[in-house]
Structure formats: C-alpha cells, structure tokens
N, C-alpha and C positions, 0 to 999 in steps of 0.2 A: 491527537496521533502525529508523532513526528518522524520524518525521514532524516536522520543527521547522515550526511555525505561528506566523507574526506576523500580527496584524490591522493591516493598512495602510489600512483604511476609516476614515472619520471617525466612523461609528456602531459602536456595539458588536455583535458578532457572536457566535453560539453554533454551536460545532463540534458537530454532531451524530453524526458517524461518521468513521472512516478506512477506507480499503480500497484495492482494487485493480481495475484495468479492463485488459481485454486485446483485441485484436482491432480489426477497422474494420467500419463499416456495420452490417449485420444480424447480422453474427458476433461483436460486440462483447458481452463478458461482464464482470459485476461481481461482486465478492466483498468481504464486509466483513472487516475484521481485527479478531479478538478482542482487545479492549483491557483485558482482565481483570488482565493482569499488567504493564501499560504504567505508566509514570511518572506521566502524566496521565490523568484518566478523562473519559469522555463522558457527557453532554454537558458542554461546558465554555465557559463565557462567556469572551470576550476583549474588554476595551475597547482603544481605539485605542492602538497601541504595545505592547499586551501580547502575550506569547509563550507557547506551549505545547509541551511536547515529548511525542510519543507514541512510545514506543520498546519493542522487544522483544527479548530475547537470543535469538540464533540458536543458541548453543552448547548450550541448556538445553531445546530444544523439537524438535518434528518439522516445524516450519515450512517448511522446504525440501522436503520430501516434499510436504506440503500444495500449496505453492504450484507445485511441479512438476507436480501432478495439474491444478492450474487453468489452466496454460499450455496442456497437452496438445499439440495441433497448431498452435497459433497462432504467428505469429513472436513471438519473445520481444522483438524492437525495438519491438513496439506496446504493450508493457506500461508502465502508469503508476500511480504512486500516487495516491490520491484523498483528498481532505478535503471532507466535505460539510456545508455548514451548515444550520440549522434551516429557512431559507427556501428551500432547495433548490438553492442554487448548489453547483456542483461544480467544485472546483480539481483540475487535474491537474498532475502533476510527473514528469519523466524519472527513471528510476532511476539511481542511482550505478552507474558501470561494474563496482565491485568486487561490488555485488549481483547485477548480471546475470551476471557470471562464475560465482559461487557456484550459482546457479540453473542455468546452462548445465551445469556440472559434474555436477549430479546428473541432468539430461535426458540427457546423454552416456552416464552410467553406465546408465541405465535402456535406452537404445537399444542399447547393446552387450550387454546381458544378454538381450535378446530373441532367441529362436533365429531 
C-alpha cells in the first residue's frame, strides 16, 4: 500500500498522519495507519515540490485482516486513503482498484465462513 504525497502548495507543509476513512455522514469512521514500517516517517515536512512515500508491505503483515475489520458493514466504495497535515487539512484519495479487490477477497472469505 503506497501513499505518494507531493506538496503542490507554495508554502511548506508537515504531514502529521496517514490513514483511512470509510462511510458517509455520521457513519464516517477514521483510522490511522501505523507508519512504523513505512519508507518515510511522520511527521514529515515537505517544501514546495517535495515528495514523500508512505508505504507498507501487504505480504508481511496482517493489514488486510485489520482493514477488513475496519470496513465492517460500510460500503467499500466509500473507503479513501487520507493524509493529514499539521494544520488539520485532510486530503482524501480513492483507493486503487487492485487494493479494493484484495480487501473484497478478504471480506468475501469472511462472509462465506459465517454459518
């Protein structure tokens, strides 16, 4: 899973967290991504034009199971990746279709296993 972030603002920004959001309205839920194993760490200051990459390996973690717990009954199409700055700005991005498919496989397997 990759969060590729580029500062297109004229002023420096500080990335304070990366994470996830799912649902709409009062049913919206947020989760922070553990960045301890990511390429770049937070907080991370970016000057104009600078880039950062926050990435985690799916093959070496239980991330898909954790994120399936996070999704629960919410429509997966409402899930977004988030990047939050130190001034409280939250930028949301749609998930790559391949990631949605991998999460859906876990959700389907769990649904099939229920009696």
